[in-house]
C-alpha positions in Angstrom: 200.9 97.0 63.3 197.7 95.1 63.7 195.0 94.4 61.1 191.4 94.9 62.1 188.6 93.2 60.4 186.4 95.4 58.4 183.5 96.7 60.4 180.9 96.1 57.5 180.6 93.4 55.0 181.7 93.9 51.4 179.0 95.2 49.2 179.3 91.8 47.2 178.4 89.8 50.3 175.7 92.3 51.3 174.0 93.2 48.3 174.8 90.7 45.8 172.0 88.3 46.8 169.3 90.9 46.4 170.7 92.2 42.9 170.7 88.7 41.7 167.3 87.7 43.0 165.9 91.2 41.7 167.4 90.3 37.9 165.8 86.8 38.1 162.6 88.7 39.5 162.5 91.1 36.5 162.8 88.4 33.9 160.1 86.4 35.5 157.9 89.3 35.3 158.3 89.1 31.4 156.7 85.6 31.8 153.9 86.9 34.0 153.1 89.4 31.5 153.3 86.9 28.5 151.1 84.5 30.5 148.6 86.9 31.4 148.2 87.9 27.8 147.8 84.2 26.6 145.3 83.8 29.3 143.2 86.8 28.2 143.5 85.8 24.6 142.4 82.4 25.3 140.0 82.3 27.8 137.1 84.8 26.9 134.5 82.5 28.5 135.9 82.1 32.0 134.2 83.3 35.1 134.3 87.1 35.5 135.9 86.9 38.8 138.6 84.7 37.8 139.7 87.0 35.0 139.4 90.0 37.6 141.7 87.7 39.8 144.3 87.4 36.7 144.4 91.3 36.3 144.9 91.7 40.0 147.8 89.4 39.9 149.4 91.2 36.9 148.6 94.7 38.6 150.3 93.3 41.9 153.2 92.1 40.1 153.5 95.2 38.2 153.7 97.3 41.5 156.1 94.6 42.9 158.5 95.1 40.2 158.4 98.8 40.4 159.2 98.8 44.0 161.9 96.2 43.5 163.6 98.6 40.9 163.1 101.5 43.4 165.2 99.3 46.2 168.0 98.6 43.7 168.3 102.2 42.5 168.5 103.4 46.0 171.0 100.9 47.0 173.2 100.5 44.0 173.1 103.9 42.6 172.0 106.6 45.0 173.9 105.1 47.7 176.8 103.4 45.8 179.4 102.4 48.4 177.6 103.9 51.5 176.7 101.1 53.9 174.7 103.5 56.1 172.1 103.7 53.0 172.5 100.0 52.0 171.7 99.2 55.8 168.3 101.3 56.0 165.2 99.7 55.0 163.4 101.5 52.5 159.5 101.9 52.2 159.6 99.7 49.1 161.0 96.9 51.0 157.8 96.6 53.2 155.7 97.3 50.2 157.2 94.2 48.4 155.9 92.0 51.2 152.3 93.1 50.7 152.1 92.9 47.0 153.6 89.2 47.3 150.7 88.7 49.8 148.2 89.9 47.3 149.5 87.4 44.6 149.4 84.8 47.5 145.8 85.3 48.3 144.5 85.1 44.8 146.3 82.1 43.8 145.4 80.2 47.1 141.5 81.2 47.0 141.7 79.4 43.6 143.5 76.4 45.0 141.0 76.4 47.9 138.2 76.4 45.3 139.9 73.4 43.4 140.5 71.2 46.6 136.9 72.1 47.6 135.8 70.4 44.4 138.2 67.6 44.5 137.4 66.7 48.1 133.5 66.8 47.5 132.8 69.6 49.6 134.9 68.5 52.5 135.0 71.1 55.3 138.0 69.3 56.9 140.5 69.1 54.2 139.6 72.7 52.7 139.4 74.2 56.1 143.0 72.9 57.2 144.1 74.7 54.1 142.4 77.7 54.7 143.6 77.7 58.4 147.3 77.3 57.1 146.6 80.4 54.7 145.3 82.6 57.4 148.3 81.9 59.4 150.4 82.7 56.5 148.8 85.9 55.9 148.6 87.0 59.5 152.5 86.6 60.0 153.0 88.3 56.4 151.1 91.3 57.3 152.7 91.4 60.8 156.1 91.3 59.2 155.3 93.8 56.6 154.2 96.4 59.2 157.2 95.5 61.6 159.8 96.0 58.5 158.1 99.5 57.6 158.6 100.4 61.6 162.2 99.1 61.9 164.7 101.6 60.5 167.5 98.9 59.5 168.1 95.7 58.4 170.3 94.6 61.4 167.5 95.7 63.7 165.0 93.8 61.7 167.0 90.8 62.3 168.3 91.3 65.8 165.0 91.9 67.1 163.8 88.5 68.6 160.2 88.9 68.3 160.7 89.8 64.6 163.0 86.9 64.1 160.5 84.4 65.4 157.6 85.9 63.4 159.6 86.0 60.1 160.6 82.3 60.9 157.2 81.2 61.4 155.7 82.9 58.6 158.2 81.4 56.2 157.8 78.1 58.0 153.9 78.3 57.3 154.8 79.2 53.7 156.6 76.0 53.3 154.0 73.8 55.2 151.3 75.6 53.0 152.8 74.7 49.7 153.6 71.1 50.7 150.2 70.7 52.1 148.5 71.9 48.7 150.6 69.5 46.8 150.2 66.4 48.9 146.5 67.1 49.3 146.0 67.4 45.5 148.2 64.3 44.9 146.2 62.0 47.2 142.9 63.2 45.8 144.2 62.3 42.5 145.2 59.1 43.5 141.6 58.2 44.6 140.7 58.4 40.9 142.6 55.7 39.8 140.4 53.2 37.7 142.7 50.4 36.8 142.7 51.4 33.1 146.4 51.9 31.9 146.0 55.0 29.8 143.6 56.7 32.3 146.0 56.2 35.0 148.8 57.4 33.0 147.0 60.7 32.5 146.4 60.9 36.4 150.1 60.0 36.9 151.0 62.9 34.5 148.7 65.3 36.5 150.4 64.2 39.6 154.0 65.0 38.3 152.5 68.2 36.8 151.4 69.3 40.2 154.5 68.3 41.8 156.6 70.5 39.6 154.2 73.3 39.8 154.8 73.5 43.5 158.2 72.3 43.8 159.8 75.5 42.7 157.7 78.0 45.4 158.4 75.4 48.0 162.0 75.0 47.5 162.5 79.0 47.2 160.5 79.3 50.5 163.0 76.7 52.2 166.1 78.6 50.9 164.6 82.0 52.0 163.9 80.5 55.6 167.5 79.0 55.6 169.2 82.4 54.5 167.2 84.5 57.1 168.1 82.2 60.0 171.8 81.0 59.1 173.4 83.5 56.6 174.3 86.7 58.6 175.3 90.1 57.0 173.6 89.5 53.9 170.5 90.5 52.1 170.1 87.3 50.4 166.8 86.4 51.9 165.2 89.7 50.2 166.5 88.2 47.1 164.5 85.1 47.4 161.5 87.3 48.5 161.8 89.0 45.2 161.7 85.6 43.1 159.1 83.9 45.1 156.1 86.2 44.4 157.0 85.9 40.9 156.8 81.9 41.0 153.4 82.2 42.9 151.9 84.1 39.9 153.6 82.0 37.3 152.5 78.9 38.9 148.8 80.3 39.1 148.6 81.5 35.6 150.6 78.2 34.1 147.8 76.2 35.8 145.2 78.4 34.0 147.0 78.3 30.5 147.4 74.6 30.5 143.8 73.5 31.1 142.9 73.1 27.5 146.2 70.8 27.0 144.9 68.6 30.0 141.3 68.6 28.5 142.7 67.3 25.2 144.8 64.5 26.9 141.5 63.4 28.9 139.6 63.3 25.5 142.2 61.6 23.6 142.8 59.2 26.6 139.3 58.3 26.6 138.8 57.7 22.9 142.0 55.3 22.9 140.9 53.3 25.8 137.5 52.8 24.3 139.1 51.7 21.2 141.5 49.4 22.6 139.0 47.9 25.1 136.0 47.4 22.5 133.3 45.7 24.6 135.3 44.4 27.3 134.0 44.9 30.8 136.7 46.3 32.7 139.6 45.4 34.9 140.1 41.7 35.8 138.1 40.9 38.7 135.6 43.6 38.5 132.2 43.3 37.0 130.5 46.1 34.9 128.3 47.0 37.8 131.2 47.0 40.1 133.2 49.3 37.9 130.7 51.9 36.8 131.3 54.9 38.7 131.9 58.4 37.9 135.6 59.9 38.1 135.5 63.7 39.0 138.7 65.4 37.8 138.5 69.0 39.4 141.5 70.6 37.7 141.8 74.5 38.2 138.3 76.0 37.8 136.7 73.3 36.1 135.5 69.7 36.7 135.7 66.8 34.3 133.6 63.8 34.4 134.7 60.5 33.3 131.8 58.0 33.3 133.0 54.6 33.0 130.7 51.8 31.4 130.2 49.2 29.1 128.8 51.5 26.3 131.7 54.1 26.7 134.8 54.1 28.6 134.8 57.8 29.2 132.8 61.0 28.2 133.8 64.8 28.5 131.3 66.7 30.4 131.4 70.6 30.1 132.6 72.7 32.9 130.5 72.2 36.1 132.3 74.4 38.6 133.9 77.9 38.4 135.5 80.3 40.7 
């Protein structure tokens, strides 16, 4: 008597990745809600459009979470043990992609504004990131439409055009995150002064930037890998569920840590001046050669550190807002 392999993958193999991703996403939604509360409580004077953007992110993540719960309920409760039901693409599946794109656009408009300030109005640098964002958004919208029109997950993977667009869309997601991170790091490095304490703050900002973007980049790479190489599994949809929350938390985290970075800059400026006294600057440089403004555009504000013989650095009020 011959033993035939099962026609369908096991429920654990098919649904496990989605359920784990959904669980992590639900926990991260709590962090989104907490960060939104902290932002609204501590940033009453922010630009109105920035505050509206934060509300849009919270609303999109709330809807995203509701759609995710709907998917899990239908697959795990109503269709428990029924592979036919689990193999169908629900309308909430494609809607999740659109909610992620809303968060993506709000967050990256903010990053583009910050890059514009950092680069002193460079059309080339900002335009490059905008071009990547448009490509990422275009592929995402197309993939969401095709997911809505495709009845089954197997069909969504087997159609070559969809496979190519999903792969390209997630590849551009990785490229966009890496580009934002690399450009921000390079711009920070331009503002090194030769003063040890100031440069240590810049190094801290670089590390913070890398950590902020690392998770979303890693998740995007894992999503791309799982979609291309792991068959008979919805693992990649679990990464979709998590990535949107990471976009939101990274964006809100940058907003909520602005005061900490301001305090670091003010404290560092005072310590540096106290330790230097009337020294003119780094060896080999005259005061006149070294007097130059350092504009640190972080999030929606600009810090101006003016180095001179009369004072190492002074904090200027916010000069740029979304």
